[in-house]
Structure formats: structure tokens, C-alpha cells
C-alpha positions in Angstrom: -18.0 40.0 -12.2 -20.0 37.1 -13.5 -18.9 33.8 -12.0 -18.4 32.2 -15.4 -15.7 34.8 -16.2 -13.5 33.8 -13.3 -10.2 32.2 -14.3 -10.7 28.9 -12.4 -9.7 25.4 -13.4 -12.9 23.3 -13.6 -13.1 20.5 -11.0 -13.3 17.8 -13.7 -10.0 19.1 -15.1 -8.4 19.1 -11.6 -9.5 15.5 -11.0 -8.0 14.4 -14.3 -4.8 16.2 -13.5 -4.7 14.8 -10.0 -5.2 11.2 -11.3 -2.2 11.4 -13.6 0.1 11.1 -10.5 -1.0 7.5 -9.5 -2.7 4.4 -10.6 -6.1 4.1 -8.9 -7.2 1.0 -7.1 -10.3 -1.1 -8.0 -12.4 -2.3 -5.1 -11.7 -5.9 -6.1 -8.0 -5.3 -5.8 -8.2 -3.9 -2.3 -8.1 -7.1 -0.2 -4.9 -8.4 -1.9 -3.3 -5.0 -1.6 -4.1 -4.8 2.2 -2.7 -8.3 2.6 0.5 -7.0 0.9 0.9 -4.2 3.4 -1.1 -1.3 1.9 -2.7 1.1 4.3 -6.3 2.1 3.7 -7.2 5.6 5.0 -10.8 6.6 5.3 -11.1 10.4 4.9 -14.9 10.6 5.2 -16.5 12.8 7.8 -17.8 11.1 10.9 -21.4 11.6 9.9 -20.8 9.6 6.7 -19.2 6.8 8.7 -22.1 6.7 11.1 -24.7 6.7 8.4 -23.0 4.2 6.0 -20.5 2.2 8.0 -16.8 1.7 7.8 -14.2 -0.7 6.3 -12.8 -2.9 9.1 -9.2 -2.3 8.0 -9.4 1.4 7.5 -7.4 4.0 9.4 -9.7 6.9 10.1 -8.2 10.3 9.3 -10.6 13.0 8.2 -9.7 15.0 5.1 -9.2 18.3 6.9 -6.2 16.9 8.9 -4.8 14.2 6.5 -1.5 15.9 5.7 -0.8 16.8 9.3 -1.5 13.2 10.5 0.8 11.6 8.0 3.7 14.2 7.7 6.7 12.7 9.4 7.7 16.2 10.5 4.4 17.1 12.1 3.8 17.1 15.8 0.2 16.0 15.0 1.5 12.8 13.1 -0.4 9.7 14.3 1.5 7.0 12.3 5.0 6.5 10.8 4.7 5.7 7.1 7.6 5.2 4.7 7.1 7.5 1.7 6.9 4.5 -0.7 4.3 2.6 1.3 1.0 2.1 -0.6 -1.5 4.5 1.0 -5.0 4.0 -0.4 -7.2 7.0 0.2 -11.0 6.3 0.4 -13.8 8.8 0.4 -17.5 8.2 -0.3 -17.4 8.0 -4.1 -13.8 8.5 -5.2 -13.6 12.2 -6.0 -12.2 13.9 -2.8 -9.9 10.9 -2.4 -8.2 11.6 -5.8 -7.4 15.2 -4.8 -6.2 14.0 -1.4 -4.0 11.3 -2.9 -2.5 13.8 -5.3 -1.7 16.1 -2.4 0.1 13.2 -0.6 2.1 12.5 -3.8 3.2 16.1 -3.9 4.3 15.8 -0.3 6.6 12.9 -1.2 4.4 9.9 -0.5 5.1 8.1 -3.8 2.8 5.2 -2.9 -0.3 7.3 -2.4 -3.4 6.4 -4.5 -7.1 6.2 -4.1 -10.0 3.8 -4.3 -12.1 4.0 -7.5 -15.7 4.6 -6.5 -14.8 5.1 -2.8 -16.5 3.4 0.1 -19.8 3.0 -1.7 -18.2 1.1 -4.5 -16.3 -1.1 -2.1 -19.4 -1.8 -0.1 -21.4 -2.7 -3.2 -18.9 -5.3 -4.3 -18.1 -6.7 -0.8 
């Protein structure tokens, strides 16, 4: 079977669908949102953080364990977060974070969103 014949949803369509569940955050909006109580979660792998740095206010939870670390019913939970708390997911460029934020919304975290352009966009404007 040729790969182009598979019945898959293209990633661009998935991103568009994911982003309909929340309003994305611009890097310039981030400081004020953090002051207001939002939680910034950096889902980038350790190697990216080592190579490019980190945001000083970010909670580090790598993508592969995100749901388990935030789920209030999980034994692996690391923080208690109310479902309506603004949780801003940050990846490197703002793609994986959109999919992760949509997953959190589906779990019941109505305040989940992501950072447009990710860490690199934030760093460029900082």
C-alpha cells in the first residue's frame, strides 16, 4: 500500500482542529499572564533545554508524561491544578504544544492553551 493512500488526517489539519479549543498566547502576553497566576509548562526534551535554555518561570514536564503529571487522579501527579487554571504549554516552536494543550482540554483542563511560536519566539522577543 502506498503511503499516500492511507486514510490519515494531515498534521496541518490536526493542528488547526486542536487550536479551535483554546485561544493561543502571544509571547508579549506571557509576563502579564504569569503575574495573574497562569502556569507555564515547558514540555521540551532535556536536550533542547540544555542547548537553548529555559524560561525562569517554567515548570518542566516533558511531553511524554504531561497528562500523568497533571491528572488529579494520577499517582504520578506532581502539582495540584484547578481545571480552570490557565496552563500555558510551551514547546520549541509552538506545534507540539498545540496538540498537548488540546489533549489537556479534552481531559477537562478548560484553561489549557499554548504559546505561539514556543520557546524560540519567547526568547527572540525577551
